[in-house]
C-alpha positions in Angstrom: 30.7 33.5 -33.7 29.4 36.6 -35.5 25.6 37.2 -36.0 26.1 36.8 -39.8 27.5 33.3 -39.4 24.7 32.3 -37.0 22.1 33.4 -39.6 23.8 31.5 -42.4 23.5 28.2 -40.3 19.9 28.8 -39.4 17.4 26.3 -40.9 13.6 26.6 -40.6 11.9 24.0 -38.5 9.8 23.0 -41.6 13.0 22.3 -43.5 14.5 20.3 -40.7 11.3 18.2 -40.3 10.9 17.7 -44.1 14.5 16.5 -44.4 14.1 14.2 -41.4 10.9 12.7 -42.9 12.6 12.2 -46.2 15.4 10.3 -44.5 13.0 8.1 -42.6 10.3 7.4 -45.2 12.2 7.8 -48.4 11.0 9.1 -51.8 7.3 8.5 -51.2 7.1 11.1 -48.4 9.3 13.5 -50.5 6.8 13.3 -53.4 3.8 13.8 -50.9 5.5 16.9 -49.5 6.1 18.3 -52.9 2.5 17.7 -53.9 1.3 19.4 -50.7 3.5 22.4 -51.4 2.2 22.8 -54.9 -1.5 22.1 -54.2 -2.6 25.7 -53.6 -0.8 27.1 -56.6 -2.3 24.3 -58.8 -5.9 24.5 -57.8 -6.1 28.1 -56.6 -6.6 29.5 -53.1 -10.4 29.1 -53.0 -10.4 25.5 -54.0 -7.4 24.8 -51.7 -9.5 26.1 -48.8 -12.1 23.5 -49.5 -9.9 20.6 -50.3 -7.0 18.7 -48.8 -4.4 16.3 -50.2 -4.6 13.1 -48.1 -2.0 10.8 -49.5 -0.5 9.4 -52.7 -0.6 5.6 -53.2 0.2 3.7 -56.4 -0.1 6.7 -58.6 -3.5 7.7 -57.1 -3.7 11.0 -55.3 -6.4 10.9 -52.6 -8.1 14.2 -51.9 -10.8 15.2 -49.5 -13.3 18.0 -50.2 -15.9 19.6 -47.9 -18.8 19.8 -50.3 -20.1 17.9 -53.4 -19.7 21.1 -55.5 -15.9 21.1 -54.9 -15.8 17.4 -55.8 -17.4 18.2 -59.2 -15.1 21.2 -59.7 -12.0 19.1 -59.1 -13.3 16.3 -61.2 -13.6 18.7 -64.2 -10.1 20.0 -63.5 -8.6 16.5 -63.0 -6.5 16.3 -66.1 -5.0 19.8 -65.6 -4.3 19.1 -62.0 -2.5 15.8 -62.8 -0.5 17.4 -65.5 0.5 20.4 -63.4 1.5 18.4 -60.4 3.5 15.9 -62.5 5.3 18.8 -64.1 6.2 20.2 -60.7 7.5 16.8 -59.6 9.4 16.5 -62.9 8.1 13.0 -63.5 4.9 11.2 -64.0 3.9 10.2 -60.4 0.2 10.9 -60.4 -2.1 9.0 -62.8 -5.5 9.5 -61.2 -7.3 11.5 -58.5 -9.6 9.9 -56.0 -11.9 12.4 -54.4 -13.9 12.0 -51.2 -16.6 14.3 -49.9 -17.2 15.0 -46.2 -13.8 14.0 -44.8 -12.7 16.5 -42.2 -10.2 19.1 -43.5 -8.4 19.7 -40.3 
């Protein structure tokens, strides 16, 4: 097999794992992965450093922040965040943000 054919068949580990999770967990995990992928571009790199998407449940996106100031900032941005993420998902999936302060971001 030529080098060119080998490269065409190569898939990133992230892609393989994402597809595997989608097959196991279905659409819910797919939406969560898409949200995770769009988080930084939605809130910006600085806020993304201080926040983490935890999970999506019943239209509520649960987010952890490392300081009350970021909680307030995200609260003020809530409508824009919801609109932007729903646009990226191409459907209305998120209806509300639930923010928590002090949850570890690791």
